[in-house]
C-alpha positions as CSV (number, residue, x, y, z in Angstrom):
1,X,-16.6,-8.7,18.1
2,X,-14.3,-11.4,16.8
3,X,-11.4,-12.7,18.9
4,X,-8.4,-14.2,17.1
5,X,-6.8,-16.4,19.8
6,X,-3.3,-17.6,19.3
7,X,-2.0,-20.1,21.8
8,X,1.8,-20.7,21.7
9,X,4.0,-23.2,23.5
10,X,7.6,-22.0,23.6
11,X,10.7,-24.0,24.5
12,X,12.2,-22.8,27.8
13,X,15.6,-21.9,26.2
14,X,14.1,-19.1,24.1
15,X,11.1,-18.0,26.3
16,X,12.5,-14.7,27.5
17,X,13.7,-13.8,24.0
18,X,10.4,-14.8,22.5
19,X,8.4,-12.9,25.1
20,X,10.4,-9.7,24.5
21,X,10.1,-10.1,20.7
22,X,6.4,-10.5,21.0
23,X,6.0,-7.4,23.1
24,X,8.5,-5.2,21.2
25,X,8.1,-6.3,17.6
26,X,5.4,-8.8,16.7
27,X,2.3,-7.6,18.5
28,X,3.0,-4.0,17.5
29,X,3.3,-5.1,13.9
30,X,0.0,-7.0,14.1
31,X,-1.7,-4.0,15.6
32,X,-0.2,-1.7,13.0
33,X,-2.2,-3.5,10.3
34,X,-5.3,-1.7,11.6
35,X,-7.3,-4.9,11.5
36,X,-7.6,-5.2,15.3
37,X,-8.8,-2.7,17.9
38,X,-7.1,-4.3,21.0
39,X,-5.1,-7.2,22.2
40,X,-4.2,-9.0,25.4
41,X,-1.1,-11.1,26.1
42,X,-1.1,-13.8,28.8
43,X,1.2,-16.5,30.2
44,X,-0.6,-19.7,31.3
45,X,0.2,-20.6,34.9
46,X,-1.2,-24.1,34.8
47,X,0.2,-26.9,32.7
48,X,-0.5,-30.5,31.7
49,X,1.6,-33.2,33.4
50,X,3.5,-34.0,30.3
51,X,3.8,-30.4,29.0
52,X,7.2,-28.8,28.5
53,X,8.0,-25.2,27.7
54,X,5.9,-22.2,28.6
55,X,2.5,-21.5,27.1
56,X,1.2,-18.1,26.1
57,X,-2.1,-16.8,24.8
58,X,-2.5,-13.7,22.7
59,X,-6.0,-12.5,21.9
60,X,-6.6,-9.9,19.2
61,X,-10.0,-8.2,19.0
62,X,-11.4,-7.4,15.5
63,X,-14.6,-5.5,15.0
64,X,-16.0,-8.1,12.6
65,X,-15.1,-11.2,10.4
66,X,-14.3,-8.9,7.5
67,X,-11.3,-7.4,9.4
68,X,-10.1,-10.8,10.6
69,X,-10.3,-12.3,7.1
70,X,-8.4,-9.3,5.6
71,X,-5.7,-9.8,8.2
72,X,-5.4,-13.5,7.3
73,X,-5.2,-12.8,3.6
74,X,-3.0,-9.7,3.5
75,X,-0.9,-9.7,6.7
76,X,-0.7,-13.1,8.5
77,X,1.5,-15.0,6.1
78,X,4.4,-12.6,6.3
79,X,4.1,-12.0,10.0
80,X,3.9,-15.8,10.7
81,X,6.9,-16.3,8.4
82,X,8.9,-13.8,10.5
83,X,8.2,-15.8,13.7
84,X,9.4,-19.0,11.9
85,X,12.5,-17.3,10.7
86,X,13.3,-16.0,14.2
87,X,12.4,-19.0,16.3
88,X,12.4,-22.0,13.8
89,X,11.2,-25.1,15.6
90,X,11.4,-23.7,19.1
91,X,7.6,-23.1,19.4
92,X,4.3,-24.5,18.3
93,X,1.2,-22.3,17.7
94,X,-2.5,-23.2,17.7
95,X,-4.9,-20.6,16.4
96,X,-8.7,-20.3,16.9
97,X,-11.4,-17.7,16.1
98,X,-14.2,-16.9,18.6
99,X,-17.1,-14.6,18.6
100,X,-17.8,-12.6,21.7
101,X,-21.4,-13.0,22.8
102,X,-21.5,-11.4,26.2
């Protein structure tokens, strides 16, 4: 199982709008690609001393690297562009890929 982990820090002024957009539009569109079998959406409760905004973590589960790579090639660019169009410089995202081993 491959986990595509997206950590996003969102400025406070757009947090509620961003969270709603993620739940109602973005995550459903990612799942509609058929490349992932499940997802989880979290809000971090701890923060660094100098951190501003709110940090969220979205984890998408893919059955294998082939599905993840196809998502990155065929779907990710336009979906990420939608986020930039909607929220411009009000967020920063950090993406990682993990393999579930237990």
